[in-house]
N, C-alpha and C positions, 0 to 999 in steps of 0.2 A: 776950650783947649783940651787936647788929648796928649797924654804923656805915657811913654813906655819906659819902665825902669828895668835895666838889665844888671844882673849881678852874677855871682858864682858861689856855689856852696862849698867853699874852701874855708875851713874854720867856721867861726860863728859871726864875726863882725860885719862882713860884707852884706850878707842877707839881712841881718838885723838893721843895718843902716838903710837898706832898700825898703824894708817894710815900715820903718819909721817915717821915711820920706813919703811913702804911699799914704800912710795914715794922715799926715799933715795935708797933703794935696787933696785927699778925699774930703777932709773937713772944710776945705775951702771951695768945694764944688768942682774940682778938676777931675776929669775922667782919666783914670790912671790904672795901669796894669803892671804888675811886677813879675819878672820871669827869671828863673835860674838858667843862665846861658848854657851851663853844662848839660842841661836836659836836651839841648839841641845838638850836642856833639855825639860822634860815634861812641859806642860803648867802651872800646879800648882806650880812646883818648880821655873820656870822662873818668874811667877807672884810674888811669895813670895820673891825670892832672889832680884829681881830688885826693886819691889815696897816696900818691907820691908826695904831695905837699905835706900831708899830715905825718907820713912816715919820716920824712927828712926833718921836719920841725921837732918831732919827738926824739929821734935818734942822733941827729947831727945838726943841731941848731946853728953852729958856726958855718957849716956848709950852706945851709939855707941863707944865712946872712950874706955870704959871699955871692951866691947865685942871684940874690935879690939886687945887690948893688951892681953887679956886672950886667944884669939885664937892663939897667937904666941907661947904660952907655950905648950910644948909637954905633956899636961895633958888631962883631960876628954873632955873639950870643943873643943880642937884642934883635938882630935881623932874623935869626933862626926862630926865636920865640914868636916874633911878630908874624912871620910867614906861616908858622904852624897854626897859630891862633886864627889867622885869616882862612886857611884851608879848612880846618876842622870846625869852624863856626859858620860854614856856608849855609846851613839850614836856617840861620837867623834871617836870611833874605825873605823867606816865605812868611815868617812871623811879621816882619816889618811891613811887607807888602800888604798883608791882611789887616794889620792894625792901623796903618797910615798915621802914625803919631805926628804931632806938631813938634814935639821935643822928645829926645831920647836921653835919659840920664843913666850913667853907669856908675855903680859903686864898686866895681872891680874892673881891672884892665882887660880881662879876657875878650869881651865882645868888641872892644874899640877898633881893632884893625878892620873888622868886617863893616863897621859904620863908615869907614873912609872910602868905600867903593863908589 
């Protein structure tokens, strides 16, 4: 079995979860690779997404909470976020085509829209 784990380096928890899953899978003989999906995004998107998250959490935690909850509703902001994630994660296609995993596990929502293609 071959697994690709995709995450995003926003904060610490998502990548830590990805590496923990990778360690367990490797200990069970599964071929697994973990990738930071932000490394496949254009520089400007990567900077805004990663830096913007940390800035908002530090300076306006209530705004972050509001944006987090609003993005879960299948309305305008959710659709904008999903569309931008899809567009800016287009380089993931090349990785997935190269690795040809049996399973893809995401510990962050960023790469998910691209997986639905």
